[in-house]
C-alpha positions in Angstrom: 106.4 78.8 87.7 104.0 77.8 84.9 100.7 79.8 84.6 98.2 78.3 82.2 95.2 80.2 81.0 92.9 81.0 78.1 91.2 83.9 76.5 87.7 83.1 75.3 85.7 84.6 72.4 84.7 87.8 74.2 83.9 91.1 72.4 86.8 93.0 73.9 90.5 92.5 74.2 91.4 90.4 77.2 94.4 90.3 79.4 95.6 88.5 82.5 98.3 89.3 85.1 100.2 87.1 87.5 102.0 88.5 90.5 105.4 87.1 91.7 107.8 88.1 94.4 111.5 88.1 93.5 114.6 88.5 95.6 116.0 90.7 92.8 117.4 89.9 89.4 116.2 88.9 86.0 112.5 88.0 85.7 111.6 86.4 82.4 108.3 85.1 80.9 108.1 82.8 77.9 104.7 82.1 76.3 103.4 79.2 74.3 99.9 79.2 72.7 98.0 77.6 70.0 97.0 79.1 66.6 98.4 82.0 64.7 97.5 84.7 67.2 100.0 87.3 68.5 100.0 88.0 72.2 101.6 90.8 74.2 103.7 89.6 77.1 105.0 92.0 79.8 107.1 92.1 82.9 106.6 95.0 85.2 108.9 95.6 88.2 106.9 97.2 91.0 105.4 100.5 89.7 108.0 100.9 86.9 106.9 101.0 83.2 106.4 97.5 82.0 108.8 95.8 79.5 106.6 94.3 76.9 106.8 92.7 73.5 104.2 91.4 71.0 104.7 88.3 68.8 103.8 84.7 68.0 104.0 81.7 70.3 107.5 81.2 71.8 107.8 84.9 72.6 110.0 85.8 75.6 110.2 89.0 77.6 112.5 89.8 80.5 113.4 92.6 82.8 115.9 93.1 85.6 114.0 93.9 88.7 114.9 94.8 92.3 113.6 92.7 95.1 109.9 93.0 95.6 106.7 92.4 93.7 106.7 91.9 89.9 103.7 91.6 87.7 103.9 89.3 84.6 101.1 89.8 82.1 99.7 88.4 78.8 97.2 90.2 76.6 95.5 89.7 73.3 96.1 91.9 70.4 92.8 90.9 68.7 89.7 89.2 70.0 90.6 85.5 69.5 90.0 82.3 71.4 93.4 81.1 72.6 94.8 78.9 75.3 98.2 79.8 76.6 100.9 78.7 79.0 103.4 81.2 80.5 106.6 80.0 82.0 107.9 82.5 84.5 111.5 82.4 85.8 112.7 84.6 88.6 115.1 84.6 91.6 113.0 83.7 94.6 115.7 83.8 97.3 115.0 80.3 98.3 117.5 78.7 95.9 
């Protein structure tokens, strides 16, 4: 699954989340974006604490989740204008 998006030049830090449903296993998100900005990517299994990391474009974060809903997120670290693409990989149960 590829989730494109962008953060505009707003006055506050912006973030976005994308829900996925997994059959259980490793859920990973890899981000690509323009410029020198660092973004924070996160993978949250259900209501557990999210596994997150902050870094430059190419950053990848993963977590091993049980079957159910998983929230993948991206957030700015500073107020910048940036377009991003998140590639989410997860077991969906359908092969």
